[in-house]
N, CA, C and O atoms as a DFTB+ gen file, in Angstrom:
660 C
 N C O
     1  1     -19.656      -6.307      -2.937
     2  2     -19.008      -5.014      -3.140
     3  2     -18.182      -4.677      -1.888
     4  3     -18.681      -4.766      -0.766
     5  1     -16.936      -4.296      -2.091
     6  2     -16.025      -4.043      -0.972
     7  2     -15.796      -2.542      -0.825
     8  3     -15.066      -1.930      -1.605
     9  1     -16.439      -1.958       0.197
    10  2     -16.249      -0.527       0.450
    11  2     -15.755      -0.316       1.879
    12  3     -16.142       0.649       2.538
    13  1     -14.913      -1.206       2.347
    14  2     -14.358      -1.086       3.683
    15  2     -13.612       0.233       3.812
    16  3     -12.890       0.621       2.893
    17  1     -13.773       0.937       4.942
    18  2     -13.103       2.232       5.122
    19  2     -11.581       2.162       4.971
    20  3     -10.961       3.126       4.520
    21  1     -10.972       1.025       5.346
    22  2      -9.518       0.913       5.210
    23  2      -9.103       0.784       3.744
    24  3      -8.047       1.282       3.353
    25  1      -9.924       0.122       2.938
    26  2      -9.617       0.038       1.500
    27  2      -9.843       1.397       0.836
    28  3      -9.112       1.776      -0.079
    29  1     -10.849       2.119       1.296
    30  2     -11.077       3.487       0.806
    31  2      -9.855       4.347       1.127
    32  3      -9.364       5.083       0.270
    33  1      -9.362       4.248       2.380
    34  2      -8.170       5.014       2.774
    35  2      -6.966       4.648       1.908
    36  3      -6.229       5.524       1.455
    37  1      -6.773       3.356       1.682
    38  2      -5.661       2.896       0.845
    39  2      -5.707       3.603      -0.518
    40  3      -4.712       4.165      -0.975
    41  1      -6.863       3.561      -1.143
    42  2      -7.003       4.159      -2.482
    43  2      -6.821       5.678      -2.431
    44  3      -6.271       6.270      -3.360
    45  1      -7.281       6.303      -1.351
    46  2      -7.115       7.758      -1.208
    47  2      -5.638       8.113      -1.062
    48  3      -5.160       9.037      -1.720
    49  1      -4.919       7.402      -0.221
    50  2      -3.477       7.658      -0.084
    51  2      -2.747       7.366      -1.400
    52  3      -1.846       8.107      -1.792
    53  1      -3.135       6.302      -2.066
    54  2      -2.465       5.902      -3.312
    55  2      -2.655       6.962      -4.398
    56  3      -1.689       7.411      -5.015
    57  1      -3.911       7.354      -4.625
    58  2      -4.211       8.300      -5.704
    59  2      -4.059       9.762      -5.283
    60  3      -3.847      10.637      -6.122
    61  1      -4.169      10.017      -3.985
    62  2      -4.124      11.393      -3.499
    63  2      -2.711      11.901      -3.326
    64  3      -2.118      12.434      -4.264
    65  1      -2.163      11.738      -2.121
    66  2      -0.824      12.289      -1.872
    67  2       0.294      11.274      -2.123
    68  3       1.464      11.545      -1.850
    69  1      -0.080      10.104      -2.644
    70  2       0.886       9.052      -2.980
    71  2       1.717       8.637      -1.765
    72  3       2.925       8.416      -1.854
    73  1       1.029       8.540      -0.632
    74  2       1.667       8.136       0.612
    75  2       1.619       6.616       0.697
    76  3       0.757       6.038       1.360
    77  1       2.568       5.983       0.008
    78  2       2.589       4.525      -0.085
    79  2       2.865       3.867       1.262
    80  3       2.459       2.729       1.495
    81  1       3.548       4.574       2.140
    82  2       3.788       4.037       3.482
    83  2       2.456       3.864       4.207
    84  3       2.206       2.817       4.803
    85  1       1.602       4.884       4.158
    86  2       0.287       4.786       4.801
    87  2      -0.594       3.761       4.103
    88  3      -1.384       3.077       4.755
    89  1      -0.470       3.647       2.784
    90  2      -1.207       2.600       2.058
    91  2      -0.908       1.246       2.686
    92  3      -1.810       0.459       2.974
    93  1       0.374       0.997       2.888
    94  2       0.818      -0.256       3.481
    95  2       0.231      -0.425       4.883
    96  3      -0.285      -1.490       5.223
    97  1       0.313       0.625       5.688
    98  2      -0.156       0.554       7.078
    99  2      -1.646       0.221       7.172
   100  3      -2.033      -0.688       7.906
   101  1      -2.485       0.956       6.428
   102  2      -3.931       0.750       6.555
   103  2      -4.366      -0.590       5.960
   104  3      -5.262      -1.243       6.495
   105  1      -3.748      -0.996       4.875
   106  2      -4.179      -2.246       4.268
   107  2      -3.637      -3.458       5.014
   108  3      -4.277      -4.509       5.031
   109  1      -2.484      -3.329       5.622
   110  2      -1.988      -4.426       6.454
   111  2      -2.946      -4.650       7.621
   112  3      -3.224      -5.790       7.994
   113  1      -3.443      -3.564       8.190
   114  2      -4.418      -3.657       9.282
   115  2      -5.681      -4.384       8.814
   116  3      -6.190      -5.261       9.512
   117  1      -6.182      -4.019       7.637
   118  2      -7.378      -4.644       7.075
   119  2      -7.123      -6.123       6.806
   120  3      -7.960      -6.969       7.121
   121  1      -5.968      -6.431       6.224
   122  2      -5.611      -7.822       5.928
   123  2      -5.593      -8.651       7.210
   124  3      -6.091      -9.777       7.232
   125  1      -5.024      -8.099       8.269
   126  2      -4.963      -8.821       9.544
   127  2      -6.352      -9.046      10.130
   128  3      -6.565      -9.997      10.883
   129  1      -7.299      -8.170       9.784
   130  2      -8.679      -8.339      10.246
   131  2      -9.376      -9.484       9.533
   132  3     -10.065     -10.284      10.166
   133  1      -9.200      -9.568       8.207
   134  2     -10.019     -10.510       7.439
   135  2      -9.295     -11.782       6.993
   136  3      -9.948     -12.785       6.705
   137  1      -7.977     -11.761       6.932
   138  2      -7.259     -12.954       6.452
   139  2      -5.867     -13.053       7.072
   140  3      -4.880     -13.183       6.347
   141  1      -5.771     -12.993       8.400
   142  2      -4.443     -13.002       9.029
   143  2      -3.647     -14.255       8.654
   144  3      -4.149     -15.377       8.729
   145  1      -2.408     -14.034       8.252
   146  2      -1.531     -15.141       7.916
   147  2      -1.677     -15.676       6.500
   148  3      -0.831     -16.449       6.051
   149  1      -2.723     -15.287       5.788
   150  2      -2.933     -15.769       4.416
   151  2      -2.073     -14.940       3.463
   152  3      -2.495     -13.879       3.002
   153  1      -0.866     -15.427       3.171
   154  2       0.096     -14.696       2.340
   155  2      -0.310     -14.637       0.864
   156  3       0.324     -13.938       0.074
   157  1      -1.359     -15.366       0.495
   158  2      -1.823     -15.376      -0.891
   159  2      -3.055     -14.483      -1.086
   160  3      -3.547     -14.350      -2.207
   161  1      -3.550     -13.879      -0.016
   162  2      -4.758     -13.056      -0.096
   163  2      -4.512     -11.846      -1.002
   164  3      -3.400     -11.321      -1.063
   165  1      -5.538     -11.422      -1.688
   166  2      -5.430     -10.292      -2.618
   167  2      -4.926      -9.027      -1.934
   168  3      -4.209      -8.235      -2.545
   169  1      -5.298      -8.831      -0.663
   170  2      -4.830      -7.638       0.051
   171  2      -3.312      -7.621       0.178
   172  3      -2.705      -6.550       0.213
   173  1      -2.697      -8.790       0.247
   174  2      -1.231      -8.858       0.287
   175  2      -0.667      -8.262      -1.000
   176  3       0.346      -7.563      -0.967
   177  1      -1.310      -8.531      -2.121
   178  2      -0.873      -7.953      -3.399
   179  2      -0.949      -6.440      -3.394
   180  3      -0.055      -5.769      -3.909
   181  1      -2.016      -5.894      -2.811
   182  2      -2.137      -4.437      -2.730
   183  2      -1.089      -3.854      -1.778
   184  3      -0.530      -2.790      -2.045
   185  1      -0.822      -4.552      -0.665
   186  2       0.228      -4.106       0.256
   187  2       1.583      -4.130      -0.468
   188  3       2.372      -3.193      -0.351
   189  1       1.839      -5.194      -1.206
   190  2       3.097      -5.302      -1.945
   191  2       3.208      -4.208      -3.010
   192  3       4.295      -3.680      -3.242
   193  1       2.106      -3.869      -3.648
   194  2       2.112      -2.794      -4.639
   195  2       2.589      -1.490      -4.003
   196  3       3.477      -0.824      -4.534
   197  1       2.001      -1.131      -2.873
   198  2       2.389       0.106      -2.194
   199  2       3.832       0.031      -1.696
   200  3       4.582       1.001      -1.807
   201  1       4.213      -1.109      -1.154
   202  2       5.569      -1.285      -0.641
   203  2       6.593      -1.180      -1.763
   204  3       7.640      -0.552      -1.601
   205  1       6.288      -1.796      -2.896
   206  2       7.193      -1.727      -4.047
   207  2       7.377      -0.306      -4.553
   208  3       8.492       0.099      -4.882
   209  1       6.293       0.451      -4.617
   210  2       6.393       1.840      -5.061
   211  2       7.150       2.686      -4.038
   212  3       7.891       3.596      -4.409
   213  1       6.965       2.387      -2.764
   214  2       7.710       3.093      -1.716
   215  2       9.214       2.835      -1.880
   216  3      10.021       3.761      -1.799
   217  1       9.576       1.582      -2.108
   218  2      10.995       1.253      -2.327
   219  2      11.543       1.941      -3.575
   220  3      12.661       2.456      -3.574
   221  1      10.749       1.941      -4.630
   222  2      11.212       2.553      -5.886
   223  2      11.443       4.042      -5.697
   224  3      12.447       4.588      -6.155
   225  1      10.503       4.698      -5.017
   226  2      10.657       6.131      -4.754
   227  2      11.948       6.394      -3.983
   228  3      12.587       7.426      -4.189
   229  1      12.337       5.484      -3.105
   230  2      13.549       5.622      -2.296
   231  2      14.793       5.157      -3.066
   232  3      15.896       5.152      -2.519
   233  1      14.617       4.775      -4.309
   234  2      15.693       4.331      -5.200
   235  2      16.261       2.957      -4.812
   236  3      17.395       2.624      -5.158
   237  1      15.471       2.182      -4.100
   238  2      15.825       0.793      -3.821
   239  2      15.217      -0.042      -4.947
   240  3      14.186      -0.690      -4.771
   241  1      15.867      -0.013      -6.090
   242  2      15.291      -0.633      -7.287
   243  2      15.217      -2.150      -7.195
   244  3      14.265      -2.747      -7.698
   245  1      16.200      -2.788      -6.564
   246  2      16.145      -4.248      -6.430
   247  2      14.977      -4.674      -5.546
   248  3      14.220      -5.576      -5.904
   249  1      14.831      -4.028      -4.396
   250  2      13.715      -4.332      -3.508
   251  2      12.378      -4.025      -4.158
   252  3      11.416      -4.778      -4.013
   253  1      12.328      -2.916      -4.873
   254  2      11.095      -2.528      -5.561
   255  2      10.724      -3.557      -6.624
   256  3       9.566      -3.962      -6.728
   257  1      11.703      -3.973      -7.403
   258  2      11.438      -4.928      -8.481
   259  2      10.911      -6.248      -7.917
   260  3       9.903      -6.767      -8.397
   261  1      11.574      -6.786      -6.916
   262  2      11.127      -8.058      -6.313
   263  2       9.716      -7.924      -5.742
   264  3       8.880      -8.809      -5.925
   265  1       9.459      -6.827      -5.057
   266  2       8.161      -6.642      -4.410
   267  2       7.056      -6.433      -5.439
   268  3       5.964      -6.980      -5.289
   269  1       7.324      -5.654      -6.475
   270  2       6.302      -5.420      -7.501
   271  2       6.037      -6.684      -8.324
   272  3       4.910      -6.899      -8.769
   273  1       7.045      -7.510      -8.529
   274  2       6.820      -8.782      -9.218
   275  2       5.903      -9.685      -8.400
   276  3       5.030     -10.351      -8.957
   277  1       6.096      -9.710      -7.076
   278  2       5.207     -10.482      -6.199
   279  2       3.785      -9.912      -6.258
   280  3       2.808     -10.660      -6.306
   281  1       3.684      -8.583      -6.252
   282  2       2.373      -7.932      -6.320
   283  2       1.663      -8.305      -7.624
   284  3       0.468      -8.602      -7.628
   285  1       2.409      -8.284      -8.723
   286  2       1.819      -8.615     -10.027
   287  2       1.220     -10.014      -9.998
   288  3       0.098     -10.229     -10.457
   289  1       1.971     -10.957      -9.460
   290  2       1.489     -12.335      -9.361
   291  2       0.200     -12.392      -8.536
   292  3      -0.780     -13.013      -8.949
   293  1       0.205     -11.752      -7.387
   294  2      -0.926     -11.805      -6.455
   295  2      -2.165     -11.088      -7.002
   296  3      -3.290     -11.545      -6.796
   297  1      -1.960      -9.973      -7.694
   298  2      -3.081      -9.153      -8.166
   299  2      -3.740      -9.690      -9.437
   300  3      -4.664      -9.068      -9.961
   301  1      -3.279     -10.825      -9.933
   302  2      -3.914     -11.442     -11.102
   303  2      -5.161     -12.249     -10.742
   304  3      -5.919     -12.655     -11.623
   305  1      -5.369     -12.477      -9.450
   306  2      -6.506     -13.286      -9.003
   307  2      -7.820     -12.523      -9.140
   308  3      -7.857     -11.293      -9.113
   309  1      -8.892     -13.294      -9.289
   310  2     -10.218     -12.686      -9.252
   311  2     -10.512     -12.272      -7.818
   312  3     -10.147     -12.969      -6.871
   313  1     -11.171     -11.140      -7.668
   314  2     -11.468     -10.648      -6.336
   315  2     -12.587      -9.607      -6.386
   316  3     -12.701      -8.868      -7.364
   317  1     -13.414      -9.544      -5.339
   318  2     -14.439      -8.494      -5.281
   319  2     -13.835      -7.093      -5.205
   320  3     -14.532      -6.114      -5.472
   321  1     -12.556      -6.975      -4.848
   322  2     -11.914      -5.659      -4.840
   323  2     -11.845      -5.081      -6.250
   324  3     -11.768      -3.865      -6.430
   325  1     -11.875      -5.956      -7.241
   326  2     -11.842      -5.474      -8.617
   327  2     -13.233      -5.108      -9.142
   328  3     -13.401      -4.827     -10.328
   329  1     -14.231      -5.115      -8.243
   330  2     -15.510      -4.473      -8.557
   331  2     -15.357      -2.959      -8.390
   332  3     -16.161      -2.180      -8.903
   333  1     -14.310      -2.559      -7.664
   334  2     -14.027      -1.141      -7.394
   335  2     -12.974      -0.577      -8.344
   336  3     -13.052       0.578      -8.764
   337  1     -11.987      -1.412      -8.677
   338  2     -10.828      -0.964      -9.459
   339  2     -10.720      -1.748     -10.756
   340  3     -11.146      -2.900     -10.840
   341  1     -10.145      -1.107     -11.763
   342  2      -9.939      -1.751     -13.059
   343  2      -8.702      -2.649     -12.977
   344  3      -7.570      -2.166     -13.012
   345  1      -8.933      -3.957     -12.867
   346  2      -7.837      -4.908     -12.703
   347  2      -6.911      -4.932     -13.913
   348  3      -5.690      -4.925     -13.754
   349  1      -7.461      -4.959     -15.096
   350  2      -6.645      -5.005     -16.308
   351  2      -5.733      -3.784     -16.407
   352  3      -4.551      -3.906     -16.728
   353  1      -6.287      -2.619     -16.131
   354  2      -5.505      -1.379     -16.162
   355  2      -4.397      -1.411     -15.110
   356  3      -3.263      -1.013     -15.379
   357  1      -4.734      -1.890     -13.907
   358  2      -3.738      -1.977     -12.843
   359  2      -2.600      -2.904     -13.245
   360  3      -1.432      -2.565     -13.057
   361  1      -2.926      -4.063     -13.792
   362  2      -1.883      -5.009     -14.192
   363  2      -1.006      -4.441     -15.311
   364  3       0.202      -4.680     -15.329
   365  1      -1.601      -3.692     -16.241
   366  2      -0.808      -3.046     -17.297
   367  2       0.148      -2.017     -16.707
   368  3       1.319      -1.972     -17.083
   369  1      -0.339      -1.194     -15.792
   370  2       0.505      -0.177     -15.164
   371  2       1.605      -0.828     -14.322
   372  3       2.741      -0.355     -14.290
   373  1       1.254      -1.897     -13.657
   374  2       2.229      -2.609     -12.836
   375  2       3.308      -3.246     -13.713
   376  3       4.489      -3.210     -13.368
   377  1       2.911      -3.822     -14.831
   378  2       3.897      -4.405     -15.745
   379  2       4.805      -3.318     -16.322
   380  3       6.007      -3.531     -16.482
   381  1       4.237      -2.170     -16.630
   382  2       5.036      -1.041     -17.122
   383  2       6.046      -0.594     -16.058
   384  3       7.190      -0.274     -16.382
   385  1       5.624      -0.574     -14.794
   386  2       6.529      -0.200     -13.695
   387  2       7.649      -1.221     -13.559
   388  3       8.806      -0.847     -13.367
   389  1       7.321      -2.495     -13.656
   390  2       8.331      -3.557     -13.567
   391  2       9.347      -3.411     -14.696
   392  3      10.552      -3.520     -14.472
   393  1       8.857      -3.167     -15.901
   394  2       9.755      -2.971     -17.051
   395  2      10.639      -1.746     -16.842
   396  3      11.834      -1.787     -17.138
   397  1      10.063      -0.662     -16.337
   398  2      10.845       0.554     -16.077
   399  2      11.944       0.270     -15.048
   400  3      13.070       0.746     -15.194
   401  1      11.623      -0.489     -14.032
   402  2      12.630      -0.850     -13.026
   403  2      13.730      -1.711     -13.634
   404  3      14.910      -1.520     -13.338
   405  1      13.348      -2.648     -14.475
   406  2      14.343      -3.502     -15.141
   407  2      15.267      -2.680     -16.035
   408  3      16.418      -3.049     -16.266
   409  1      14.749      -1.567     -16.531
   410  2      15.539      -0.661     -17.384
   411  2      16.262       0.401     -16.556
   412  3      16.869       1.320     -17.107
   413  1      16.191       0.264     -15.197
   414  2      16.863       1.190     -14.277
   415  2      16.327       2.624     -14.372
   416  3      17.060       3.582     -14.127
   417  1      15.054       2.764     -14.727
   418  2      14.454       4.091     -14.847
   419  2      14.097       4.654     -13.477
   420  3      13.965       3.917     -12.499
   421  1      13.943       5.972     -13.427
   422  2      13.577       6.664     -12.195
   423  2      12.124       6.365     -11.823
   424  3      11.331       5.931     -12.659
   425  1      11.797       6.601     -10.570
   426  2      10.460       6.355     -10.035
   427  2       9.386       7.031     -10.875
   428  3       9.534       8.173     -11.311
   429  1       8.293       6.288     -11.093
   430  2       7.142       6.798     -11.840
   431  2       5.861       6.376     -11.102
   432  3       5.516       5.195     -11.064
   433  1       5.186       7.333     -10.534
   434  2       3.917       7.046      -9.855
   435  2       2.824       6.804     -10.892
   436  3       2.936       7.231     -12.041
   437  1       1.777       6.121     -10.474
   438  2       0.591       5.966     -11.323
   439  2      -0.644       5.935     -10.443
   440  3      -0.548       5.802      -9.222
   441  1      -1.792       6.057     -11.065
   442  2      -3.078       6.100     -10.359
   443  2      -3.808       4.763     -10.486
   444  3      -3.683       4.066     -11.493
   445  1      -4.556       4.426      -9.465
   446  2      -5.492       3.314      -9.554
   447  2      -6.730       3.834     -10.287
   448  3      -7.225       4.917      -9.974
   449  1      -7.225       3.081     -11.247
   450  2      -8.419       3.492     -11.973
   451  2      -9.637       2.916     -11.266
   452  3      -9.848       1.703     -11.233
   453  1     -10.429       3.817     -10.706
   454  2     -11.624       3.417      -9.954
   455  2     -12.800       3.350     -10.926
   456  3     -13.058       4.292     -11.676
   457  1     -13.506       2.220     -10.899
   458  2     -14.585       1.999     -11.864
   459  2     -15.973       2.017     -11.229
   460  3     -16.978       1.935     -11.934
   461  1     -16.033       2.123      -9.907
   462  2     -17.311       2.141      -9.198
   463  2     -17.545       3.559      -8.693
   464  3     -16.767       4.062      -7.882
   465  1     -18.600       4.204      -9.159
   466  2     -18.833       5.621      -8.847
   467  2     -19.038       5.903      -7.358
   468  3     -18.425       6.837      -6.841
   469  1     -19.870       5.139      -6.648
   470  2     -19.997       5.413      -5.205
   471  2     -18.654       5.254      -4.465
   472  3     -18.348       6.025      -3.555
   473  1     -17.880       4.273      -4.854
   474  2     -16.561       4.079      -4.244
   475  2     -15.647       5.254      -4.586
   476  3     -14.910       5.743      -3.729
   477  1     -15.697       5.705      -5.838
   478  2     -14.882       6.851      -6.271
   479  2     -15.234       8.092      -5.448
   480  3     -14.348       8.866      -5.085
   481  1     -16.515       8.283      -5.156
   482  2     -16.925       9.442      -4.354
   483  2     -16.341       9.373      -2.939
   484  3     -15.898      10.386      -2.398
   485  1     -16.341       8.184      -2.349
   486  2     -15.757       8.011      -1.016
   487  2     -14.246       8.304      -1.036
   488  3     -13.723       9.000      -0.166
   489  1     -13.572       7.761      -2.037
   490  2     -12.127       7.973      -2.167
   491  2     -11.825       9.452      -2.394
   492  3     -10.935      10.010      -1.752
   493  1     -12.557      10.082      -3.300
   494  2     -12.307      11.497      -3.602
   495  2     -12.570      12.398      -2.400
   496  3     -11.874      13.397      -2.210
   497  1     -13.566      12.055      -1.588
   498  2     -13.826      12.838      -0.375
   499  2     -12.638      12.730       0.586
   500  3     -12.262      13.714       1.222
   501  1     -12.061      11.560       0.688
   502  2     -10.891      11.399       1.564
   503  2      -9.661      12.089       0.976
   504  3      -8.856      12.656       1.715
   505  1      -9.512      12.044      -0.339
   506  2      -8.385      12.736      -0.981
   507  2      -8.464      14.231      -0.679
   508  3      -7.451      14.869      -0.394
   509  1      -9.676      14.784      -0.746
   510  2      -9.859      16.222      -0.491
   511  2      -9.443      16.599       0.930
   512  3      -9.045      17.737       1.182
   513  1      -9.534      15.646       1.855
   514  2      -9.200      15.925       3.259
   515  2      -7.720      15.670       3.589
   516  3      -7.267      15.991       4.687
   517  1      -6.977      15.102       2.650
   518  2      -5.562      14.799       2.910
   519  2      -4.733      16.071       2.968
   520  3      -4.938      17.010       2.198
   521  1      -3.801      16.072       3.895
   522  2      -2.876      17.197       3.983
   523  2      -1.720      16.964       3.026
   524  3      -1.238      15.839       2.892
   525  1      -1.266      18.037       2.351
   526  2      -0.101      17.868       1.476
   527  2       1.139      17.537       2.311
   528  3       1.276      17.987       3.449
   529  1       2.025      16.751       1.731
   530  2       3.250      16.365       2.429
   531  2       4.445      16.590       1.524
   532  3       4.358      16.439       0.305
   533  1       5.553      16.951       2.132
   534  2       6.791      17.160       1.385
   535  2       7.248      15.834       0.796
   536  3       7.094      14.784       1.421
   537  1       7.804      15.883      -0.389
   538  2       8.263      14.659      -1.052
   539  2       9.354      13.959      -0.249
   540  3       9.444      12.731      -0.269
   541  1      10.186      14.731       0.460
   542  2      11.230      14.094       1.274
   543  2      10.611      13.319       2.438
   544  3      11.111      12.256       2.806
   545  1       9.535      13.838       3.017
   546  2       8.856      13.121       4.094
   547  2       8.224      11.840       3.555
   548  3       8.334      10.785       4.181
   549  1       7.561      11.924       2.399
   550  2       6.949      10.740       1.798
   551  2       8.004       9.698       1.440
   552  3       7.756       8.498       1.559
   553  1       9.163      10.142       1.008
   554  2      10.243       9.233       0.604
   555  2      10.843       8.512       1.805
   556  3      11.181       7.332       1.717
   557  1      10.976       9.209       2.913
   558  2      11.677       8.655       4.072
   559  2      10.776       8.501       5.292
   560  3      11.258       8.539       6.424
   561  1       9.497       8.331       5.079
   562  2       8.532       8.344       6.181
   563  2       8.840       7.301       7.251
   564  3       8.626       7.549       8.437
   565  1       9.329       6.164       6.850
   566  2       9.614       5.116       7.831
   567  2      10.695       5.536       8.823
   568  3      10.775       4.990       9.924
   569  1      11.519       6.496       8.440
   570  2      12.573       6.977       9.337
   571  2      12.160       8.237      10.093
   572  3      12.679       8.504      11.177
   573  1      11.244       9.003       9.543
   574  2      10.915      10.322      10.081
   575  2       9.667      10.360      10.961
   576  3       9.446      11.354      11.652
   577  1       8.864       9.333      10.957
   578  2       7.611       9.350      11.718
   579  2       7.876       9.168      13.207
   580  3       8.939       8.703      13.619
   581  1       6.899       9.542      13.985
   582  2       6.981       9.367      15.432
   583  2       6.695       7.899      15.757
   584  3       5.586       7.412      15.533
   585  1       7.682       7.213      16.274
   586  2       7.551       5.788      16.577
   587  2       7.425       5.518      18.069
   588  3       7.524       4.365      18.489
   589  1       7.211       6.538      18.874
   590  2       7.193       6.360      20.329
   591  2       6.111       5.375      20.777
   592  3       6.354       4.587      21.692
   593  1       4.945       5.394      20.171
   594  2       3.873       4.465      20.549
   595  2       4.257       3.024      20.211
   596  3       3.970       2.104      20.977
   597  1       4.900       2.836      19.070
   598  2       5.334       1.499      18.651
   599  2       6.396       0.975      19.610
   600  3       6.334      -0.178      20.036
   601  1       7.360       1.809      19.948
   602  2       8.435       1.422      20.860
   603  2       7.867       1.108      22.242
   604  3       8.273       0.130      22.869
   605  1       6.945       1.919      22.714
   606  2       6.332       1.692      24.027
   607  2       5.566       0.366      24.042
   608  3       5.624      -0.377      25.022
   609  1       4.852       0.074      22.957
   610  2       4.103      -1.184      22.878
   611  2       5.058      -2.382      22.899
   612  3       4.786      -3.377      23.570
   613  1       6.159      -2.292      22.177
   614  2       7.152      -3.377      22.171
   615  2       7.736      -3.588      23.562
   616  3       7.884      -4.728      24.004
   617  1       8.068      -2.503      24.256
   618  2       8.606      -2.611      25.616
   619  2       7.585      -3.244      26.557
   620  3       7.940      -4.083      27.384
   621  1       6.327      -2.848      26.435
   622  2       5.275      -3.401      27.293
   623  2       5.132      -4.907      27.058
   624  3       4.999      -5.671      28.014
   625  1       5.159      -5.337      25.799
   626  2       5.062      -6.768      25.488
   627  2       6.267      -7.529      26.030
   628  3       6.131      -8.629      26.567
   629  1       7.446      -6.929      25.883
   630  2       8.669      -7.559      26.385
   631  2       8.630      -7.681      27.906
   632  3       8.987      -8.721      28.461
   633  1       8.198      -6.620      28.574
   634  2       8.089      -6.664      30.035
   635  2       7.043      -7.663      30.502
   636  3       7.230      -8.341      31.512
   637  1       5.934      -7.752      29.760
   638  2       4.891      -8.715      30.110
   639  2       5.418     -10.147      29.959
   640  3       5.103     -11.024      30.764
   641  1       6.217     -10.366      28.923
   642  2       6.814     -11.672      28.702
   643  2       7.771     -12.024      29.835
   644  3       7.764     -13.147      30.337
   645  1       8.596     -11.054      30.235
   646  2       9.541     -11.275      31.323
   647  2       8.816     -11.574      32.632
   648  3       9.262     -12.394      33.434
   649  1       7.691     -10.892      32.829
   650  2       6.910     -11.072      34.058
   651  2       6.233     -12.433      34.122
   652  3       5.981     -12.939      35.216
   653  1       5.931     -13.040      32.972
   654  2       5.229     -14.325      32.954
   655  2       6.204     -15.505      33.031
   656  3       5.775     -16.656      33.116
   657  1       7.489     -15.231      33.003
   658  2       8.482     -16.319      33.052
   659  2       8.847     -16.657      34.470
   660  3       9.667     -17.546      34.701
């Protein structure tokens, strides 16, 4: 049974405030912990799902379509993560999203169907604690967030590299 706090956060962001950017961030961190570099790991499919929906919300339909198609392929695998979520339902919703994108339809969010009650309680508790966010912030979060820590870390790595040469 997979009840990792980062997977709980992913599901809370996905079903709660639909912050697909944060879904990507927390699950990428988890993926790097348990399967770094494994591009076929199931967590990559979940990251791609959130990324595809983020692109679709931003009206990048080509990027969304390609990313969601990759997610569909990856999320067909058997996995203990589907002890928490309804895999068949997710794949149906994902296929519907892909079809909608192919038809040039506007963004349509959907929910992950949680099938494990203790996991659902953890997710719902986190959803209750989420702060509401403006749709414009959720749409453009990659441009609007504070990136000073990321920039500082990149500069430090670059300076360390220069110092070791």
